[in-house]
N, C-alpha and C positions, 0 to 999 in steps of 0.2 A: 371432462365436465360431467355433471350429474344429469341423469335422465329424469324424465318426468315421473311422478308418482303414479301408481295404478289408478288412483281416483282421478287424477288429471287426464290420464289417457282415456278413461271411460267417458269423462266429460267432453273431451275433444271428439270422441267418436259420436256422441250424441249431437254435438254441434255440427259435425260434418253432415249428418243426416238432415239438418234443418236449413243448410245453406250450401251454396255451390263451393266445392273444394277450391283451395288456393294453393298454387305452386309458385314459389319464388325462385328466380334465376339469380345465381351469384357466381362470381369468378374473378380471377385476376384480370387486369386490363390486357387487351390484345390476345385474348383466348378465343375470340369469335363469338362472344356472348350475344352481341346485338344481331349478328348474322343468324345465329340459331334461333333467337327470339322471333325474328322476322320470318324465318322459315316455318316455325311452328304456328304462329298466329296470323301471318299474312296481313291483310288490311283491317283485320278486326282489332284495332288498337285505339286507345285514347290516352292523351297526356294530361296529367293533373299534378297538383301539389299535395304532399302529405299534410294532413291537418296540423296546424300550429307551426310549421316550418316552411322554408322557402325551397326545399329540395324537391325537384320534379321527379315523377315516376311515370312509367308507361305500363298500362294494363292491357293485356290482350286476351282473347278468347281462344281456347284450344279444345277441339272435339276429340274425346277419347271414346273407347268402346263403351265405357260405363256412363258417358254423358259429357256435358260441357264443363270445363274448369276455367277459373281465372288464373292468368299467368302474370305475375308482377315482376318486372325487370328492375333489379336493384343496381345501384351504382357499383362499378368495378372497384375492387379493393385487394390489397395484398395480404391483409390480416384483419383480425377482429379487434386489434388495439386501436379503438376509435379515437381519432384526433380531429379530423375534418368533419364538417356537417354531413357530407355524403356517407362517410364511414359510420357516423353515429346513427344515421337513419337505417343503414343496413343492419346494424346490431339490434336496434330497437325492433325492427320487423321480425328478425329471427327470434327475439325474446317474446314476441306477441304483444308488444307494448304500443303498437300503432293500431288504433281502433278501426281505421278504415280497412285494414287488412286482417286483423285478428291473428291468432296463432296459425302459422302456415301448416298445411297438411303434408307438404313435401318440399324439400329444398332440391332444386335441380342445379347441381354444382358442375360448372363447365371447367374442364381441366385440359390444358394444352399437352397433348401426348408427346411433343418434342421437347418439353421443358418440365418433365415430371418432378424433378427435385424441387424446383421453385414453387410449383403449384401445390405440392402436397403440404406446405406449411399452412396455408389457409384451409385446405381440405381437412387436415387433422383437427383444427380448431372447430370447424363447423360440425364435424362428425361427433365431437364431444358434447355438443349442445343438447342432444337428446331428441332431435327431430328425425323423421324418416328422410333419407337422402338417396338420390339417384345421381350417379356421376356420369356425365356425358364426356367421354374421352375424345376430344375434338382433334382435328388435323391429323388423323391417323393415315390419311392419304400421303402425308409427307414423310412417314417413317422410313419407308424403303429408300427414298432418295437420300436421306441423311444417315443411312446405315444403322438404323435403330430397330431392335426387335424387342417386343414386350410380351411377357407371360401374363395375359389378362386373367386367367382363372386364379393364379396366385395373388395377383393384385386385388381382385375382388374379395378373395378370402381374407386377406390381411386387413382390408378396410371394413369388411362386414356389411357392405352395401352393394347393390348392383352397379356394375361398370359396363357401360354400353359404348362400344367404339363407333364413332360417327365422323363424317366429313361434312360439316354444316354447309360449307360453300358449294358442295356438289349435291347436297340433299341426300347423302348416303347415311343409312342407319337410323333415319327418323322414325320409320315404322316400329323398329325394335325399341326405340326410346319411348315412344308413346305407350307401348305395351308395358314397359318397365314402370313408367309413371302410374299407369292404371293399377298395377299390382301394388306399388308402394302406397297409394292412396287407400286401397282396400285393406291392406295388412297393417299399416301404421307402425312398422317395426324400425326403431332407431338402431344405429350402429353400437356395438358393445365396446368400441375403442375407448380406453382410458389410459393416458400416459403417465399421470401423476396421481396415484390413489391418495397420497397424503394431502395433496391440495384439494381433492374432491371431498375428503372427510372434513377438512377444516372449513370448507365452504358450506357443507351441509350443517355443520354445527353452528356456524354464524347465522345461517338462514333461520334455524330454529330459534336462536336467541332473539333475532330481530322480529320474527313473527310473534314471539311471546310479548314483545313490547308494542305490538300493533303496527309494525312497520312492514309494508309489502316488499318482499324480496324473493328472488328466485336464485337457485344455485349457480346457474351460468353467469348471471350478472355479478354475483358476489365474487366468483372466481376471477372475472375480469377486473373487478375493483382491487383484488389482492395483487394481481399480476401487474396491472398498469397503474403505477403510483401517480397520483394527481391526474389520472385520465378521466374520460367521460363517465365511466361507470362509477368511479369513486365519488366524483363531484355530485352525481345525481343521488347516490345513496346517502351521502352526508346531508344533502338538502332535505331528505325525508326523515333521517334518523337523528340529525343534530351533530355538532362538532365533536362530541366525545367518540364518535365512531372512527374518526381519523386515528386516534391513539390506539384503538382496538385493532384496526387494520394494520397499523405499523407494527404492533406487537406480534400479530400472527405472521406477518411477512418475515419478521426477524426469526421467529421460531421455525418457519418452513425453510428459509433460505440460509439460516445461520450467518446472518450478516451480509450475505451477498444480495445482489439484485435479483428479485424473483422473476423479472422479465428475462434476465440473462439465463437463469435456470430453466425457464420455459423454452427459450430458444435452443439451449444445449440439449434438453430432453427431446424436443421435437426433431431437431436435425440429426440426432443420433438415431432415432427411430427411422427417419426418412432415408438416411444414408444406408442403413441396413436393409430397408425394404427395396430401395432402388437397386442395390447390389444383387438382390435375389431375382428381381423381375425384369431388369433392363440389361440389354446387351448392345454395345456400340462398337461398330467396326470403323477402323481408320479409313478415311476417304480423302481423296485429293480435293482441293478447293474447286468449286464449280462456278457456273455463270452467276449465281447469286452473290458470291463473294467478290467476283470481278466487278459486278455492277455496283456493289456497295463501295468499292474503292473509288469509283468515279462519282457516285452520287453524294458520298460523304467528304469528298475533297473540297477544301475551302474555295478554290477557284472554279473547278469544273462543276461542283455541286451547285454553286451560286448561279452559274450560267444555265445549268439545267433547270433550276427553279424559275429563273426569269423566262426561259424558253417555254416552259410548261404554262406559265401564266399568260404569256403572249399568245400561245395557241388557243387558250381558253377564250380570251377576249376577241381575238380575230374571229373565232367561230360564232361568238355571241351575235355579231353583226352579219356575218356571211351566211350562216345557216338558218337564222331565225326569221329573216326577212320575208320569205314566201308565206309562212304561217301568220306572221304579224299582219301582212297585207290582207290575208283572208279574214282574220278576225276584224280588222278595221272595216273591210267591205261589208262584213256581216252586220256590224254595229250600225254602219251608215244605212244599209238596206232596211234594218229594223226600224231605225228612226224615221226613214221615209215612209215605211208602211204604216207606222203609228200616226204620222202626220197626215197621211192620206185617208186613214180610217177613222179619224176623230174630227170633231168640230173645232175650228180655231178658237182658242181661249186659254183659260188658266190651266185646265186639266191637260190639254195638249202640250203646253209649255212645260208643265211639271214632268210629264213622261219623257218628252223628247229632249228638252234642254237640261232638265235636272237629273233624271235617272239615267237615261241612255248615254247622253253626252258626258256626264260626270263619271260614272262608274266605267263606262266603255273606254274612256280615254286612258284608264289605268290598266284594265284587263288586257288591252291590246299588247302590253309588254310582257304578258305571261310567257310566251315562247322563249324570250331572252332569259328570263328568270329561271325557267326550267332548264335551259341549257347550262347556265352557270351552276345551278345546284347539281345537275347531273355530273358535270366535270369534277366538282369538289367531292362528291360522294364516291366517284370512281377512284379518284386519287387517294382518298382516305382508305377505302376498302382494299386497294391494291398494296397497301403498306408504304406508299411513297411519302405520305405526310410526316411520318416519324423521321424519315431521312431529311426532309425539309426543315423540321424542327431542329435537328442536329446541326444543319448548315447555318441556320440563322442564330444559333446560340451565341456565336461570336458577336453578332450585332446586338443581340439582347444584352450581353454582358457589358458592352460599351455604355449602354444606358442604365446599367444597374440591375437588369433582370437576368433571367436565364431562359433557356429553351422551354422550360416548363410553362412559361407564359404564352408560348407560341400557339398551343392548341386552343386555349380559350379565345385568343385573339383571332385565330383562324375561324373559329366557330362564328365570330362576329361578322364574317363575310355574309352569312345568311341572315343573322339578326343579332344585335348587340345583347339582347336579353339573355338567351342561353349562353352566349359568350361570357357575360359577367357572372352568371350563375356557375359557369364552369371553373371560375377562379377558386372554388372551394377546394380544389385539389392542391392549391399552393399553400404550403405550411407557413411560410414567412409572412406575417401580417403586413409588413411594409411592401413586399413584392406583390401581395394580393391587392392592396389598395392601388398601387401604381398600375397594375394590369386593369383593374376596374375602371380607372379614369382614362386609360389609353384605349380600351376596347371600343368606345363609341366612335372613334376616328376611323375604324376599319369600314370600308365601303360595303354597307349592308344592302340587301335586296330592295329596300325602300328607296335608295338613291338611284338604283339602276334605271327606273322609268324616266327620271329627270334627265340623266345623262343621255339615255337612248333618244329621247325626243329632241333635245337640243343639238346633240352631235349629228343626228340624221338630218336635221333641218339646216344646220349652218356650217358643218364641216364637209368639205368636198369628198366624194367617195373615190379618192385616188387609190390606185393599187400599184404594186410593184412585184417583180419576180413571178409574172404570170398569175397574179391574183393571190399569191401566198401571203402577201402583206397588204393591208389596206390602212389608209390614214385614219379612218374612223375608229378602227380597233386599237390603233396605237394611242390615239387621244384618250380612249376609254381606259387603256392600261395606265396612261399617265395619271389619271385621276385616282385610280386605285392605289398607285404608288404614292400619290400625294397624301392619301389617307394613312398609309403606312408610315410615312415620314412624320405626320402629325402625331401618330401614336407613339413612335419611338422618341420623339422630342419631348412629349408629355411625360413619358416614363423617366426620361433623363432628368427633367426638372424635379419630379417627385423624389427620385432616389438620390440625386446628387445635391439638391438644394433644400428641399423641404424636409426629407427624412433621410439624411445621410447615415450610412452604416456599412457594415461588412457585406460583401457580396454573398449571395446564397449559392448553395451547391445544386448541381443539376445531374440527376441520374435518369437516363432514358433507355428504355428497352426497345430494341428494333424488332418489330413483328416480321414474320416471314412474308415474302412476296406472294401475293395471291391473285388469281384471276377473279375479279369481282363477280359475284353471283347476280344474275339478271333480276331474279325475284327480289333479292334484298335491296338492290339499287332502286327498283321500281317502288317498293314499299316506302323507302326513305324519301324518295322524290315526291311521291303523291302526298306523303305526310306534310312536307314543306309547302307544296302547292296548296293543300287544303288550308294551311294557316294563312297564306297570302290571299286566297279567295275569301276567307272568312273576314280578313281585314277589309277587303274590297266591299264585302257585303254588309259591313257594320260601320266601322269608323269612317271609311271613305264615303260610303253611301250617305251616312248621316250628315257629314260636313258638306257634301255636294248639295244636298237638299236645303241645308241652312243657307248656303251661298246663293242657290237659285231663288229662295224666298227673299233674301235681302236684295238681290238684283232685280226682282220682279215687283217690288213694292216700294213706295205707295202707288197704288193703281191710278191711272189717269182716266178721268171720266170722259167718255165720248158721246157724241150725239146719239140719240135713240136709247139712252139708258145703259149702254154697254161701257166696258172699261178695258184698258190695255196697259201693258207694262210701260213704265216711264222710260225715257232715255236713260241708258244705264248709268251715265254720269250723275243723274239726279236721283237714283235709287238710294235706299238706305245704305247699301254697301258702297256705292260711289261716294256718298257724302262722308262716311266714316273713313274710307280709305284715302280720300283726297285730304282729309284733315291731318293724317300722319305721314302722307307721302313725302313732304319736305325732308323728313329724317333720312329717307332712303334715296332721295334725288341724287346725292353725290355718287351713288352707285350706278346711275343711269336708268333706274327703274321708274316706270310710271305708276299711277295709282292702281292699275289692274294687277301688275306684278306684286306691288306692295300688299294688296289684299290677299293674293294667293299665298305669299310667303307667310303672312301673319296667320292665315287660316290653316296653314300646314303644321302648326305647332304640335297638335296631337300625333301626327304621323307625316313624315316627309313626303310620301308619295301623293298625299292629298293635294299638293300644289298642282299636279297635273289635272286632277279632277276639277279643281277650282278654275284653273285656266280654261279647261274644256267647257265648263258651265258658263263662265263669263263670256267667252267668245262665241259660244253657241247662242246665248241670249242675244248678243249684239248682232250676230250673223243672221239670226232668225228675223230680227227687225228689218234687216236689209234684204231679206229673201234669199240668202245664200246657203249653200250646202257644202262648204269647203271643209277639208280636213283641218285638224288642230294645227299641224305643222305649217300648213299654208296660211292659216289665219294669223299665227303669230308673226310670220314673215311680213304680213301686210300691216301690222300694228304701227301706229304713228303717234308721236307726241303732238300737242296742239300746234306746234310750229311746222308740222309736216315731216320732221326728221324721224327716221325709223327708230322704234324702241329697241328691237332686238338686233343690235349690231354685234359683230363678232367679239369685240372687247367686253360688251355688256354680258353676252351669253357666257363667255369664259369666266367672267367675274361671278355670275350667278351660280355656275357650277362649282367654282371655288368656295362660294358661300356655303353651298350644301355639302361640300366635301368636308368642311371644317366645323360647321355649326352643329348644335345638338337640338334637332327638331323632332323629338320623340318622347312623349309623356310616359310611355311604357318603360323606356330606358331610365328615365329619372326615377320612376317608382321602384325599379329593381335595384338601382344604386342606393336608394333610401333603405330598402330592406336589407341589402347585403352589408351596408356600413352602419345600420341602426342609427342613422343621423340624417337630418336634412342639410347639414353643413356641406357635405360633399356633393350631393346632386345640384345644389344651388351654385356652389363654386364651379362645378363642371359646366353648368349651363352658361354662366357668365363668361367663363374663360373661353369656351368654344364659340359662343356667339360673337364675342369680341374678335377672336381670330378670324371668323368667317366674314365679319363686316370689314375688317382691315384688309383681308385678302381680296375681297370683291372690289373694294375701293382702289387698291393699288393696281389690280388687274385692269379695271375699267379706265383709270386715268392714264397709266402708261400705255395701254393698248390703244387708246384713242389718239395719243400723241404719235405713236409709231405708225398708225394707219392713216394719219393725216386728217 
């Protein structure tokens, strides 16, 4: 592709002097791009959306010898033939068409040293764009074990850019990589690589023609429009230049490819060059299969692999209860001590109730579950970074195909264990629109971190802590695993309905690359874990905090006038919250809920975990009136209906958890479904469908459970 003009390079140099340099990271999936990004930027990261699109990006700060630079982590891609939204954004950033980033100063291209032939396709496309490039040749620590030898000086000479060998997971080569980035920023020298001069000349000619008509165009974009017929670049150019450009592009394609597909010609030219280059710089020795191949035979086996997946999940959920308890008790004790200190340091009245019953009881009742959430996140991150999750996706591909999907939907659905929002956004990698929609509608069923506090509170309070096999198995962990599996069943069933009944059609194909097994890097795990914890605490400090205060206010007013001109909170049943909740309580009475549970569930529509904060606030206000200081778990055990019967019986508790396993109580998820489908039809349909399933599930669980328990 064509390099920038001298005037453009001078303008870019002036721009660099007036703002902080920008480095963008790009590479194929499973090349260790995220690990390298975390190793370079550490905790100095923030997540945001590119302006005008829903694609998220991560920006970090990197300190070089010349000063601080911004590092933008682009979505992984196999080529610049943009089809999905993620790939489109990556191309736009490289072309300098994203105002928030501008024209990048350097592209940091991550290449897997053990898969040079596959990675060089994207590398050759990026090198022709005309930007300075530094290649981070990652996973060089695996070369010897796989019998691979690379001639790095020859490779760098052929590519025309610096090639820095690194092992991101071990932190090797990072100092040399920083130095190479510093030099590339200062010199601004692009690669001279050009594989098809005729295509370059045709693009330059068409750019000149378009600019003469007043149409903004750059050679790299025009080349992609010529190569990728009906692709993103062509559609965007036609929008700017008008429909006649389609015929002009078609004529130039025909002249260049002589009736063949120009995309096929590009692939032929690139792979001819790649094969010749790899033959010169790479040597592979024959080696016997090792432990990695033996392990893959087990983990990819339909029976043994499925058992291994269930075992891994069981270990995770057993640990969530067994390991997190001491820290949870410490946080709970700290919150209780803080509430008692505030109560003893302030005058009884509205302010004291606001601080103790509203802020501390509301937010503290959710934050206490942070250790369990951290453990769950940590296990998932370790399984992802180790390379195991791709094997799990391969195993569940058979189940996915039964419901009309492929293993390609597994990764977005797996991401939904943390939060459905990034999981739904991750469906952009799915090319089939029907499969993408089915995955979007199925993702909210996956048990996200917002459900975990609900499960943890109710399971710990009402499920006996029985253990077997010397404590290796515990009943509470098995029940938690059961609810996670229930969410998976709901997701698979929903995908089945969408693919087999609503939008029937041929099954999609699934191609999955198995990354190498790696020992997860502690720093990378910590960075990812703290990022997710930061998001959870932000929710606790914003949405949960706000809802808890609204509930406290509704439960504390209208004030009751006392003698001496003072006032007090009303009996909670006579508060504004009590009156409103009792009015709608009959709708949920068949589920065994009283008006307090009803109030908590309705208030938790913005975010599921709010239900814990609301219950904490409601029972704190009621307990404060009675002069008690019990924990929330103890308070709900003592809750009674007007006839004296306990509210939280085991059938009711199981039904409540089934309700939260199946319903859609998350306004952020609804908003992202609206953005991804560009319609309110699907989020509304999803909310009605999931809420109905949740209600019916809770009803059946409560009714049948009540009969069985007598």
